[in-house]
C-alpha positions as CSV (number, residue, x, y, z in Angstrom):
1,X,-0.1,0.0,0.0
2,X,1.8,3.6,-1.0
3,X,-0.1,6.3,0.4
4,X,-0.1,10.2,0.1
5,X,-0.3,13.0,2.8
6,X,-0.5,16.3,2.0
7,X,-1.5,19.8,4.3
8,X,-3.4,23.0,2.7
9,X,-4.9,26.3,3.7
10,X,-2.9,28.1,6.8
11,X,-0.7,26.2,8.8
12,X,-1.5,25.4,12.4
13,X,0.3,24.0,15.8
14,X,-0.5,19.8,15.3
15,X,0.3,19.1,11.9
16,X,3.3,17.8,12.3
17,X,2.2,15.5,14.9
18,X,-0.1,14.4,12.8
19,X,2.2,13.6,9.9
20,X,3.9,12.1,12.5
21,X,1.4,9.6,13.7
22,X,0.0,8.9,9.8
23,X,4.2,8.4,8.7
24,X,4.7,5.5,12.0
25,X,1.0,3.8,11.7
26,X,1.8,3.4,8.0
27,X,5.4,2.0,8.3
28,X,4.1,-0.5,11.5
29,X,1.7,-1.8,8.5
30,X,4.9,-2.2,5.8
31,X,3.3,0.5,3.6
32,X,5.5,3.7,2.0
33,X,4.4,7.0,2.6
34,X,4.9,9.6,0.4
35,X,4.0,13.7,1.7
36,X,3.3,15.9,-1.4
37,X,4.2,19.4,-0.5
38,X,2.4,22.7,-0.7
39,X,-1.0,21.2,-0.9
40,X,-2.7,20.9,-3.6
41,X,-0.5,23.6,-5.6
42,X,2.1,20.8,-5.2
43,X,0.2,18.6,-7.3
44,X,-0.5,21.5,-9.8
45,X,3.7,21.9,-10.0
46,X,3.8,18.8,-10.8
47,X,4.7,16.8,-14.0
48,X,4.6,12.8,-13.9
49,X,6.9,12.7,-17.0
50,X,9.2,15.0,-15.6
51,X,11.6,13.5,-12.6
52,X,12.5,16.9,-10.8
53,X,9.2,17.9,-10.4
54,X,8.0,15.0,-8.5
55,X,11.6,15.5,-6.7
56,X,10.7,19.2,-5.9
57,X,7.0,18.7,-4.5
58,X,6.9,15.1,-2.9
59,X,9.3,14.2,0.4
60,X,9.5,10.4,1.0
61,X,8.5,10.1,4.5
62,X,9.9,7.5,6.7
63,X,11.0,7.4,10.3
64,X,13.9,9.6,10.5
65,X,12.2,12.0,8.4
66,X,9.2,12.2,10.7
67,X,11.8,12.1,13.7
68,X,11.0,14.7,16.4
69,X,8.7,16.7,14.4
70,X,5.8,16.7,16.7
71,X,7.6,18.9,19.0
72,X,7.5,21.5,15.7
73,X,4.8,24.2,15.0
74,X,3.6,24.8,11.1
75,X,3.7,21.4,8.8
76,X,7.0,20.3,7.1
77,X,5.4,19.4,4.3
78,X,4.5,23.5,3.9
79,X,1.0,24.6,2.6
80,X,-1.3,26.6,0.1
81,X,-4.3,27.8,0.0
82,X,-5.1,26.6,-3.9
83,X,-7.6,24.4,-5.1
84,X,-7.4,23.2,-8.1
85,X,-11.0,23.4,-9.2
86,X,-11.0,27.6,-9.6
87,X,-7.8,28.2,-11.6
88,X,-8.2,30.6,-14.4
89,X,-7.6,28.3,-16.8
90,X,-9.9,25.5,-16.1
91,X,-10.9,22.8,-13.5
92,X,-7.5,21.1,-13.2
93,X,-9.1,17.7,-11.2
94,X,-8.2,15.3,-13.9
95,X,-4.4,16.4,-13.2
96,X,-4.5,16.0,-9.6
97,X,-5.5,12.1,-10.4
98,X,-3.0,11.5,-13.2
99,X,-0.3,12.4,-10.8
100,X,-1.6,10.0,-8.4
101,X,-2.0,7.5,-10.6
102,X,1.4,7.8,-12.2
103,X,2.7,8.1,-8.5
104,X,1.1,5.1,-7.5
105,X,-0.7,6.3,-4.8
106,X,-3.5,3.9,-3.3
107,X,-5.1,6.2,-1.0
108,X,-4.5,10.1,0.3
109,X,-4.4,11.6,3.8
110,X,-5.6,15.0,3.8
111,X,-4.8,17.5,6.7
112,X,-7.0,20.8,6.1
113,X,-10.0,23.5,6.6
114,X,-12.8,24.1,4.5
115,X,-11.1,24.6,1.2
116,X,-8.3,22.0,1.6
117,X,-11.2,19.3,2.7
118,X,-14.0,20.6,-0.3
119,X,-11.5,19.4,-2.6
120,X,-10.7,15.9,-0.4
121,X,-14.3,15.7,-0.7
122,X,-14.8,16.5,-5.0
123,X,-12.0,14.0,-5.4
124,X,-13.8,10.9,-2.8
125,X,-16.8,11.6,-4.8
126,X,-14.8,10.6,-8.0
127,X,-13.9,7.4,-6.5
128,X,-10.5,8.2,-5.4
129,X,-9.9,6.7,-1.6
130,X,-9.3,9.7,0.6
131,X,-9.4,10.2,4.0
132,X,-9.7,13.8,5.6
133,X,-8.4,15.4,8.5
134,X,-10.1,18.7,9.7
135,X,-7.8,21.3,11.1
136,X,-8.2,25.4,11.9
137,X,-7.6,27.0,14.8
138,X,-11.1,28.9,14.0
139,X,-12.7,25.5,14.7
140,X,-15.0,25.7,12.2
141,X,-15.1,22.7,10.1
142,X,-19.1,21.4,10.2
143,X,-19.0,17.5,11.3
144,X,-16.6,17.7,14.0
145,X,-16.9,19.5,17.9
146,X,-12.7,19.8,17.3
147,X,-10.1,20.7,14.7
148,X,-6.0,20.5,15.4
149,X,-5.0,23.9,16.2
150,X,-7.8,25.1,18.3
151,X,-6.4,24.8,21.1
152,X,-2.9,25.9,20.9
153,X,-4.7,29.2,19.4
154,X,-6.9,29.7,21.8
155,X,-3.6,29.4,24.5
156,X,-1.6,31.5,23.1
157,X,-4.2,34.1,22.4
158,X,-5.0,33.7,26.5
159,X,-1.0,34.3,27.1
160,X,-0.9,37.5,25.0
161,X,-3.8,38.8,26.1
162,X,-2.9,38.7,29.9
163,X,0.3,39.7,29.1
164,X,-1.1,43.2,27.3
165,X,-2.8,43.9,30.1
166,X,0.4,44.9,31.9
167,X,0.9,47.9,29.4
168,X,-2.9,48.3,29.3
169,X,-2.8,49.1,32.8
170,X,0.2,51.1,32.9
171,X,-1.5,53.6,30.5
172,X,-4.7,53.6,31.6
173,X,-6.2,52.6,28.3
174,X,-9.1,50.6,26.4
175,X,-7.2,47.8,25.3
176,X,-8.7,46.4,21.9
177,X,-7.1,42.9,21.0
178,X,-8.3,41.6,17.6
179,X,-8.0,37.7,17.5
180,X,-7.9,35.8,13.9
181,X,-11.7,34.3,13.4
182,X,-13.4,35.5,9.5
183,X,-16.7,33.1,10.2
184,X,-16.7,31.6,13.5
185,X,-16.1,34.0,16.7
186,X,-15.2,31.2,18.7
187,X,-11.6,31.3,19.4
188,X,-12.3,34.9,20.5
189,X,-15.3,33.9,22.6
190,X,-13.3,31.2,24.3
191,X,-9.7,33.3,24.5
192,X,-11.8,36.2,25.6
193,X,-13.7,34.3,28.5
194,X,-10.3,32.0,29.9
195,X,-8.5,35.8,29.9
196,X,-11.6,36.8,31.7
197,X,-11.7,40.1,29.7
198,X,-14.3,43.0,29.8
199,X,-16.4,42.2,26.4
200,X,-16.0,40.3,23.8
201,X,-17.2,40.9,20.1
202,X,-17.6,37.8,17.7
203,X,-18.0,37.5,14.1
204,X,-21.4,36.4,14.3
205,X,-23.1,39.8,16.2
206,X,-22.8,43.3,14.8
207,X,-21.5,45.3,17.9
208,X,-23.6,48.3,18.1
209,X,-21.3,51.0,19.5
210,X,-24.4,52.8,21.3
211,X,-24.5,50.2,23.6
212,X,-20.8,48.8,23.7
213,X,-18.8,51.9,24.0
214,X,-20.9,53.0,27.1
215,X,-20.2,49.4,28.5
216,X,-16.5,49.2,28.2
217,X,-16.4,53.2,29.4
218,X,-18.4,51.9,32.6
219,X,-16.0,48.8,32.8
220,X,-13.2,50.9,33.3
221,X,-14.3,53.8,35.5
222,X,-15.0,50.6,38.3
223,X,-11.6,49.4,38.1
224,X,-9.0,50.9,40.4
225,X,-6.8,50.0,37.8
226,X,-8.7,52.3,35.5
227,X,-8.6,50.2,32.6
228,X,-10.8,47.7,30.7
229,X,-10.4,45.2,27.7
230,X,-12.2,44.1,24.9
231,X,-11.2,41.1,22.5
232,X,-12.7,41.6,19.0
233,X,-12.8,38.7,15.8
234,X,-11.3,40.2,12.9
235,X,-14.6,38.8,10.7
236,X,-16.8,40.9,13.3
237,X,-18.6,44.1,11.9
238,X,-19.7,47.0,13.6
239,X,-22.9,48.6,13.7
240,X,-24.6,48.4,9.9
241,X,-21.2,47.8,8.2
242,X,-20.9,45.4,6.0
243,X,-18.1,42.6,6.0
244,X,-15.1,43.6,4.0
245,X,-15.0,41.8,0.6
246,X,-11.4,41.3,0.9
247,X,-11.5,39.7,4.1
248,X,-10.7,36.5,3.5
249,X,-7.4,37.9,1.5
250,X,-4.2,38.1,3.3
251,X,-3.5,41.1,5.9
252,X,-1.0,42.4,3.3
253,X,-3.6,42.6,0.7
254,X,-5.9,44.0,2.2
255,X,-7.3,47.4,0.9
256,X,-8.9,48.4,5.0
257,X,-7.9,48.8,8.5
258,X,-8.5,46.0,10.5
259,X,-11.6,46.3,12.6
260,X,-10.0,46.3,15.9
261,X,-8.8,49.7,14.4
262,X,-11.8,50.7,13.9
263,X,-13.0,50.1,17.0
264,X,-10.3,51.6,18.7
265,X,-10.9,54.7,16.6
266,X,-14.1,55.0,17.9
267,X,-13.9,54.5,21.4
268,X,-11.3,57.6,21.1
269,X,-13.4,59.8,19.2
270,X,-16.9,59.0,21.0
271,X,-15.3,58.3,24.6
272,X,-12.3,60.5,24.7
273,X,-9.9,57.7,26.4
274,X,-7.1,56.6,24.7
275,X,-6.4,52.9,23.3
276,X,-3.9,50.1,23.0
277,X,-4.3,48.6,19.6
278,X,-3.1,44.8,18.8
279,X,-3.8,42.5,16.7
280,X,-2.5,39.4,17.2
281,X,-2.7,37.7,13.9
282,X,-0.6,34.8,13.1
283,X,1.3,34.5,16.6
284,X,-2.3,32.8,17.2
285,X,-0.8,30.1,15.5
286,X,3.0,30.1,15.9
287,X,5.3,28.2,17.7
288,X,5.1,24.6,19.2
289,X,1.7,22.9,19.9
290,X,0.6,22.3,23.1
291,X,-0.5,18.9,24.9
292,X,-4.2,19.1,23.3
293,X,-3.1,19.6,19.7
294,X,-0.4,16.8,20.1
295,X,-2.8,14.2,21.3
296,X,-5.7,14.8,18.9
297,X,-3.5,15.4,15.7
298,X,-1.5,12.1,16.8
299,X,-4.8,10.1,17.3
300,X,-6.4,11.6,14.2
301,X,-3.6,10.3,11.8
302,X,-4.0,7.4,13.6
303,X,-7.4,7.1,12.9
304,X,-7.1,8.1,9.3
305,X,-4.2,5.1,9.0
306,X,-6.5,2.6,10.4
307,X,-9.8,3.6,8.3
308,X,-7.6,2.9,5.0
309,X,-7.1,-0.2,6.3
310,X,-10.1,-1.8,7.2
311,X,-11.2,-0.1,3.5
312,X,-13.4,2.5,5.0
313,X,-12.2,5.7,3.1
314,X,-14.2,8.8,1.9
315,X,-14.3,9.6,5.4
316,X,-13.7,12.6,7.7
317,X,-12.1,11.8,10.9
318,X,-13.8,13.9,14.1
319,X,-14.5,14.4,18.0
320,X,-18.1,14.1,18.5
321,X,-18.8,13.9,22.0
322,X,-15.4,13.8,23.2
323,X,-15.0,10.5,21.5
324,X,-12.8,10.3,18.0
325,X,-14.9,9.1,15.4
326,X,-15.2,9.6,11.4
327,X,-18.2,10.8,9.0
328,X,-18.9,11.2,5.9
329,X,-16.0,13.2,3.9
330,X,-18.8,15.7,2.3
331,X,-20.1,16.1,5.7
332,X,-18.6,19.5,6.1
333,X,-20.5,20.1,2.9
334,X,-23.9,20.3,4.8
335,X,-23.5,23.1,6.8
336,X,-21.6,26.3,8.5
337,X,-20.3,25.7,12.2
338,X,-20.8,29.0,14.2
339,X,-21.1,30.1,17.5
340,X,-24.0,28.7,19.0
341,X,-24.7,32.1,20.0
342,X,-28.4,31.4,21.8
343,X,-26.6,29.1,24.3
344,X,-22.8,30.5,24.5
345,X,-23.3,34.5,24.2
346,X,-24.7,37.4,25.8
347,X,-25.7,39.7,22.5
348,X,-26.3,43.0,25.3
349,X,-23.2,41.8,27.5
350,X,-21.1,41.0,24.9
351,X,-19.4,38.4,27.1
352,X,-19.7,34.6,26.7
353,X,-22.1,33.2,29.0
354,X,-22.7,29.7,30.7
355,X,-26.3,29.0,30.0
356,X,-25.9,25.4,29.9
357,X,-23.0,23.0,31.3
358,X,-24.4,19.7,31.1
359,X,-24.0,17.5,28.0
360,X,-21.5,20.3,26.7
361,X,-18.3,19.4,24.9
362,X,-15.1,20.0,27.0
363,X,-13.6,21.7,24.5
364,X,-15.9,24.9,25.0
365,X,-16.8,25.3,28.4
């Protein structure tokens, strides 16, 4: 058996433990493992008749190649956000299948977020054996309670928020800390809850400045140290403003200032209070994985290989109700995973709320 593995989309801590687990589990079965570099983009760069291109965009994986990588963040296979179906020239799905056939790959394991896994489901629908592994620090893949990278992103955010308190307090300002979270505010909500910030604005609920700003002013004045902290998702909206069309672009290509900056300007203009503004951005997913993401990454990788071994492909591995499981690979196409606002968020207070604990997955509250 010859299996391939790739990582796509944004990097997160926990990918390398998963790659290591896949490789070692497969080797124990006597299988061969090939890593494809740069996600789906790597496939598009490979010419099956050109050994040099194959060497440039694939990497044989053995025990030595994955030794110690579970302690490293990012992905040793590198990544991209390419989707072979959305190229300007045409749909290149046929090229991906040609590469897999030419290299003798029997099954493929894909680690990615919504975009990567949508194409994985497409390949599976065409009959190629694929197992997908959900990863995203936003934890927004529909069909699983947990995605690789979420725990580390929250941990990094909490550490940074608490560290920033020293500067915010020293200058007696209102801190505005912007976190990644374009469609889902779960990372911001949980980080804000665990760091016990004053207010948290999530992507799912537009912020009404006529309500939010007085709350922040009251928070600041009620504290002896005379400061307040607000966390906001990058995909949040303020008032009647609509989501920027370029929010999905890399930060360097966005034409407008972030929502954190816009909120800070409103605070200064309407309240007259100074602000400290910080976008954590890529720091949220930088560095080594925490214990949770090492554990889940390793388990997801082992489960993926076991599913291939038993002939059950076309599946996405999941964590559901605290247990490792798997669902049809196209499950993520059936919905959008966002914060359960009614259960978890107080829209009047801009805070997390604990309405119900019994039966909740451990990864939330």
